[in-house]
RODORO-517068 format. One record per residue (C-alpha): y negated, z negated, x negated; residue in one letter. Coordinates in nm, 3 decimals. Each point is the difference from the previous one (the first is absolute). Last residue first. Layout:
// residues N
Y;Z;X;A;
...
//
This chain:
// residues 332
0.022;-0.742;1.935;P;
0.262;0.119;-0.275;V;
-0.064;-0.114;-0.351;L;
0.235;0.170;-0.254;V;
0.140;-0.158;-0.328;G;
0.138;0.245;-0.244;V;
0.319;0.033;-0.223;G;
0.173;-0.352;-0.038;T;
-0.235;-0.260;0.109;I;
0.046;-0.357;-0.142;Q;
-0.176;0.067;-0.323;G;
-0.220;-0.327;0.016;E;
-0.318;0.205;0.039;K;
0.156;0.238;0.270;L;
0.111;-0.296;0.197;A;
-0.327;-0.174;-0.011;T;
-0.162;0.348;0.116;L;
0.225;0.017;0.285;A;
-0.058;-0.357;0.100;A;
-0.386;0.070;0.007;D;
0.062;0.301;0.225;A;
0.213;-0.202;0.242;A;
-0.203;0.067;0.322;A;
0.039;0.366;-0.086;L;
0.373;-0.042;0.065;P;
0.220;0.041;-0.329;F;
0.259;0.271;-0.060;T;
0.181;0.048;-0.328;R;
0.024;0.361;-0.123;T;
0.213;0.224;-0.215;T;
-0.120;0.369;0.014;V;
0.268;0.248;-0.064;Q;
-0.149;0.340;-0.101;L;
0.111;0.294;0.219;G;
-0.048;0.243;-0.297;L;
-0.197;0.256;0.197;R;
-0.206;-0.253;0.192;D;
-0.071;-0.204;-0.308;A;
-0.102;0.312;-0.180;L;
-0.246;0.109;0.280;A;
-0.139;-0.364;0.003;L;
-0.040;0.021;-0.388;F;
-0.188;0.331;-0.021;E;
-0.236;-0.088;0.270;E;
-0.077;-0.335;-0.150;G;
-0.034;0.134;-0.353;D;
-0.239;0.266;0.145;A;
-0.205;-0.273;0.153;R;
-0.054;-0.137;-0.330;T;
0.141;-0.322;-0.120;N;
-0.110;-0.362;-0.109;A;
-0.045;-0.042;-0.382;T;
0.323;0.023;-0.217;V;
0.007;-0.096;-0.361;S;
0.137;0.194;-0.298;R;
0.170;-0.132;-0.309;V;
0.137;0.231;-0.290;Q;
0.275;0.015;-0.232;R;
-0.079;0.248;-0.258;E;
0.228;-0.113;-0.279;L;
-0.204;-0.316;-0.046;F;
-0.100;-0.183;0.304;L;
0.216;-0.315;0.043;H;
0.195;-0.086;-0.324;D;
-0.218;0.134;-0.259;A;
-0.331;-0.081;0.176;Y;
0.075;-0.348;0.080;R;
-0.141;-0.088;0.340;L;
-0.182;-0.318;0.086;P;
0.066;-0.164;0.324;P;
-0.110;0.187;0.321;V;
-0.186;-0.222;0.246;D;
0.120;-0.011;0.364;T;
-0.008;0.329;0.183;L;
-0.189;0.118;0.309;Y;
-0.029;0.341;0.162;I;
0.365;0.032;-0.076;G;
0.184;0.316;-0.124;A;
0.008;-0.012;-0.378;I;
0.165;0.326;-0.134;S;
0.180;-0.035;-0.323;L;
0.042;0.333;-0.186;T;
0.274;0.106;-0.228;G;
-0.071;0.209;-0.328;G;
0.272;-0.154;-0.200;R;
0.228;-0.223;0.214;D;
-0.144;-0.275;0.214;L;
0.148;-0.350;0.012;A;
-0.259;-0.149;-0.228;A;
-0.264;0.114;0.254;L;
0.170;-0.153;0.289;A;
0.010;-0.352;-0.180;V;
-0.337;0.054;-0.140;P;
-0.141;0.038;0.352;V;
0.232;-0.246;0.162;L;
-0.226;-0.314;-0.107;D;
-0.284;0.165;0.211;G;
0.178;-0.084;0.325;V;
-0.122;0.168;0.329;P;
0.368;0.130;0.052;A;
-0.016;0.376;0.054;F;
0.038;0.124;-0.373;L;
0.132;0.350;0.011;V;
0.188;0.153;-0.289;A;
0.050;0.311;-0.180;A;
0.261;0.160;-0.250;D;
0.189;-0.323;-0.021;L;
0.254;-0.104;-0.263;P;
0.344;-0.108;0.124;E;
0.154;-0.310;0.147;P;
-0.337;-0.138;0.093;P;
-0.127;-0.304;-0.205;A;
-0.041;-0.317;0.213;A;
-0.339;-0.148;0.078;Y;
0.017;0.114;0.354;A;
0.372;-0.102;0.056;D;
0.246;0.277;0.084;G;
0.073;0.279;0.225;A;
0.186;0.309;-0.122;S;
0.073;0.372;0.101;V;
-0.217;-0.039;0.297;A;
0.120;0.167;0.320;G;
-0.144;-0.157;0.306;L;
0.282;-0.271;0.010;R;
-0.063;-0.089;-0.367;L;
-0.377;-0.065;0.071;A;
0.075;-0.200;0.315;L;
0.231;-0.234;-0.209;E;
-0.272;-0.036;-0.271;R;
-0.237;-0.086;0.262;A;
0.229;-0.265;0.148;E;
0.034;-0.151;-0.350;A;
-0.351;-0.014;-0.044;G;
-0.162;0.005;-0.355;R;
-0.032;0.374;-0.063;T;
0.104;0.272;-0.219;L;
0.116;0.315;0.166;V;
0.149;0.296;-0.201;H;
-0.018;0.332;0.160;V;
0.168;0.318;-0.133;R;
-0.215;0.286;0.141;A;
0.124;0.283;0.204;G;
-0.286;0.075;0.232;E;
0.180;-0.196;0.263;A;
0.012;-0.299;-0.219;I;
-0.360;0.005;-0.082;A;
-0.111;0.041;0.367;I;
0.244;-0.304;0.081;Q;
-0.159;-0.210;-0.275;A;
-0.345;0.057;0.118;A;
0.090;-0.155;0.340;L;
0.167;-0.309;-0.131;H;
-0.279;-0.045;-0.249;A;
-0.293;0.009;0.229;S;
0.125;-0.291;0.230;A;
0.187;-0.217;-0.237;G;
0.201;0.068;-0.331;F;
-0.180;-0.114;-0.305;G;
0.012;0.195;-0.307;Y;
0.134;0.358;0.066;I;
0.155;0.171;-0.315;G;
0.066;0.372;0.014;L;
0.228;0.225;-0.216;R;
-0.069;0.369;0.052;G;
0.182;0.262;0.198;A;
-0.335;0.198;-0.002;P;
-0.268;-0.172;-0.202;P;
-0.163;-0.317;0.134;L;
-0.378;0.028;-0.038;A;
-0.081;-0.363;0.091;A;
-0.284;0.113;0.207;R;
0.215;0.182;0.224;R;
0.187;-0.316;0.074;L;
-0.320;-0.204;0.039;A;
-0.139;0.251;0.241;R;
0.321;-0.032;0.211;Y;
-0.004;-0.376;-0.014;G;
-0.372;0.021;0.129;V;
0.095;0.217;0.292;I;
0.324;-0.197;0.098;G;
-0.130;-0.350;-0.038;A;
-0.316;0.118;0.152;C;
0.054;0.190;0.302;L;
0.387;0.017;-0.016;L;
0.023;-0.363;0.080;P;
-0.133;0.066;0.368;A;
0.251;0.281;0.076;A;
0.302;-0.248;0.008;T;
-0.151;-0.214;0.254;R;
-0.150;0.271;0.223;D;
0.326;0.211;0.008;D;
0.051;0.257;-0.271;F;
0.158;0.323;0.087;R;
-0.318;0.114;0.176;E;
-0.184;0.063;-0.334;P;
-0.339;-0.159;0.021;L;
-0.342;0.180;0.040;R;
-0.231;-0.139;-0.253;Y;
-0.356;-0.172;0.002;A;
-0.276;0.061;-0.241;Y;
-0.202;0.276;0.201;A;
0.032;-0.202;0.318;E;
-0.212;-0.276;-0.154;P;
0.197;-0.313;0.121;V;
-0.046;-0.286;0.253;V;
0.239;-0.269;0.053;A;
0.155;-0.171;0.311;Y;
0.250;-0.292;0.057;E;
-0.066;-0.157;-0.342;A;
0.123;-0.043;-0.335;Y;
-0.069;0.370;-0.043;G;
-0.324;0.039;-0.190;G;
-0.363;-0.094;0.001;D;
-0.227;0.181;-0.237;A;
-0.079;-0.033;-0.370;D;
0.314;-0.173;-0.082;W;
0.252;0.045;0.275;G;
-0.025;0.384;-0.011;T;
-0.170;0.118;-0.324;F;
-0.342;0.163;-0.066;E;
-0.086;0.226;-0.287;A;
-0.328;0.039;-0.149;R;
0.059;0.093;-0.360;L;
0.319;0.209;0.112;C;
0.282;-0.072;-0.207;L;
0.257;0.082;0.246;N;
-0.203;0.311;0.091;E;
0.121;0.171;-0.319;A;
-0.037;0.359;0.113;G;
-0.265;0.092;-0.245;R;
-0.294;-0.031;0.243;R;
0.127;-0.325;0.122;C;
-0.005;-0.142;-0.371;F;
-0.350;0.127;-0.064;R;
-0.148;-0.141;0.303;C;
-0.038;0.203;0.330;S;
0.293;-0.064;0.242;G;
-0.129;-0.363;0.052;C;
0.340;-0.130;0.074;T;
0.132;-0.206;0.292;R;
0.304;-0.201;0.119;R;
0.252;0.001;-0.288;L;
0.245;-0.283;0.070;W;
0.178;0.183;0.299;A;
-0.019;0.053;0.372;V;
0.294;0.180;0.155;G;
-0.014;0.205;0.333;I;
0.177;-0.010;0.345;R;
-0.179;0.239;0.225;D;
-0.085;-0.147;0.353;G;
-0.374;0.122;0.019;V;
-0.006;0.322;-0.199;A;
-0.049;0.031;-0.387;F;
-0.230;0.221;-0.198;R;
-0.289;0.007;0.251;T;
-0.213;-0.297;-0.090;A;
-0.374;0.136;0.049;D;
-0.106;-0.332;0.156;P;
0.254;-0.274;0.004;G;
0.365;0.029;0.130;R;
0.179;-0.264;0.189;A;
0.384;-0.096;0.056;D;
0.161;0.145;-0.317;V;
0.344;-0.151;-0.038;R;
0.042;-0.216;-0.316;G;
0.196;-0.032;-0.322;V;
-0.193;-0.188;-0.268;V;
0.091;-0.056;-0.359;E;
-0.344;-0.127;-0.108;H;
-0.027;-0.363;0.120;G;
-0.267;-0.248;-0.061;P;
-0.268;-0.103;0.269;V;
-0.319;-0.080;-0.192;T;
-0.185;-0.323;0.041;G;
-0.224;0.039;-0.297;L;
-0.069;0.330;-0.144;R;
0.132;0.172;-0.335;R;
0.222;-0.306;-0.070;P;
0.108;-0.045;-0.357;P;
0.353;0.111;-0.087;L;
0.196;-0.286;-0.148;D;
-0.174;-0.196;0.291;G;
0.312;-0.143;0.164;E;
-0.046;0.198;0.328;A;
-0.097;0.318;-0.181;L;
0.301;-0.021;-0.242;H;
0.248;-0.068;0.294;L;
-0.134;0.301;0.196;D;
0.051;0.190;-0.329;T;
0.359;-0.098;0.016;R;
0.039;0.180;0.322;C;
0.106;-0.102;0.343;V;
0.046;0.308;0.202;G;
-0.171;0.047;0.345;C;
0.166;0.102;0.327;A;
-0.099;0.121;0.344;L;
-0.378;-0.035;-0.035;V;
-0.188;0.148;0.280;Q;
-0.215;0.261;-0.181;V;
-0.361;0.081;-0.002;R;
-0.125;0.325;-0.118;V;
-0.287;0.091;-0.234;E;
-0.225;0.301;-0.060;G;
-0.313;-0.169;0.149;P;
0.080;-0.381;0.076;G;
0.302;-0.148;0.157;P;
-0.046;-0.338;0.188;E;
0.174;-0.302;-0.120;P;
0.174;-0.242;0.243;V;
-0.191;-0.322;-0.020;P;
0.172;-0.262;-0.202;L;
0.215;-0.300;0.044;D;
0.103;-0.188;-0.296;V;
0.298;-0.089;-0.228;R;
-0.139;-0.103;-0.340;L;
0.146;0.099;-0.327;L;
-0.114;-0.211;-0.313;P;
0.262;-0.274;0.117;H;
-0.051;-0.235;-0.294;G;
0.362;0.020;-0.101;A;
-0.062;0.366;-0.036;L;
-0.203;-0.046;-0.289;P;
-0.363;0.122;0.022;G;
-0.225;0.254;0.173;P;
-0.223;-0.136;0.281;L;
0.044;0.106;0.353;R;
0.220;0.301;-0.049;V;
0.054;0.133;0.338;L;
0.273;-0.002;0.265;W;
-0.023;0.179;0.341;A;
0.076;-0.050;0.386;Q;
-0.237;0.213;0.212;M;
//
């Protein structure tokens, strides 16, 4: 099968992503194999390719926003039938027995495994997934618009909830790419006043079309104090900027798996008056089920740009250079 793998992490100019032919994988016990129909291009894939996230294993196929059709089942796999369309997301497996799993925080599992990091993902024509960690997908979304829901959507949803936005609150969103443009729609539908702060003119235009109250530069002050903010851009310099924009008691949620260094914070300007900072780590399967049901009910608009699987390296370059509005999606 055609696939891409991370040969040796490094700058994209050095071509860390290598196009190869691999054997079609076989599903093991409790696993299903899917023929990949679409795979979202996530910033985490970029961090893995460039080495911002250290590789868990050499030569891994990235991609964890996978829509596929089940074409084979391993022993004891009974949850899905051959022919079912399912989604494969970032969280691939948890131990179920550590202190975090036992308390319902499986996203913090001590032995968690992740698609495209610990095991091969969706930058390929076929992929294998433990069936207990796959999702049924709402029919209203076609393959290309369903793919971004599986990470950009789910993690953006968790980040929004971690921001503790009060009813009809004022929300700031820093960066407006894949996750942000979905989380913003949920917040707006729930009655929030959303202010988007991002570098791209096209992204600001999209934010306003989706219902944001304002859209300005990432380092600009929003037009009113914020009750909550979500930082989607992986830029540590924006942490003090977002904290300074919060009203008393506001919460900043940092959504990314990677963030450049945060500059020194001044207690009086950034943290006093009960402002707080929260990080986001992966998601639980409950997050995924809740978000997909909400996305279906709200009919979220998913903005995508399609690339053929053969152009996965070009898609990552476009993502890095800010040339994708919404989400890039690979289609075999």
